[in-house]
Phi, psi and omega in degrees: 000134179272129177245143180290151175289138180300340179277351180283144179271123177292133180255308182187178175229145170245182182302325186242004183204159171251145187242138183223153171259119179272320179210174181304328184241024178218123173244155181240140172248120179245101178303147175291156181307135179060034180291149174243140181241123180231186183302316181294316181291328177293317178297321177297318180299313179299317180296318179298316179299312181299315179299318181298307184296323177292322180295322180272350174075025180211163174274156178196176183265153177238126175256126178247117179274112192273346190298328180278350185286122180275325185202143171226117185273174184295331177296318177296314181298321179296319179297312181298323181291315189265334190246357174299145190252101180291348176283343179247320189255126181281325182190164172241126172252114178268118185246126178199134179263332182286154178298322180296315179299318179294323179293315179299314180295321180294322176300314181295308184290333180279327184262329187267158171239074184295151179290337180251131180308130185224131178221157180258139177222153177282327183223161175297320180302321178291327183281330189302318178300319178294316178301314179301316179296316179297319179291326176295318186271334184240353184276197179113186182294151176279000000 
């Protein structure tokens, strides 16, 4: 189970996840234990991201901690693939240590052609250099 770092700023909660600000240009989505992701929850996630980046006036990265996710259906994957907003989001880092989390993330990154660059990492520490580079090259004011 993924737990948020005590230094992260809590932003909000949705039905299936808690949201945190890791840095000015990085937010984290931590699914609740045994969370399920479907078309409706995916649309809600995209809307929350867009509102956040517009409210802070800059583009940024989204880290999704996959270990608590029990299921992600094809409707959710389609929403993330087609409706993610590259004008707001610089990249998605899918982070998961469990084999199941890696399998779910691999299915998405292997089958989908998302509009926003998306990669899988085992840990946040492994993802941060890539996130920093993506934010340097694709970030900035909206």
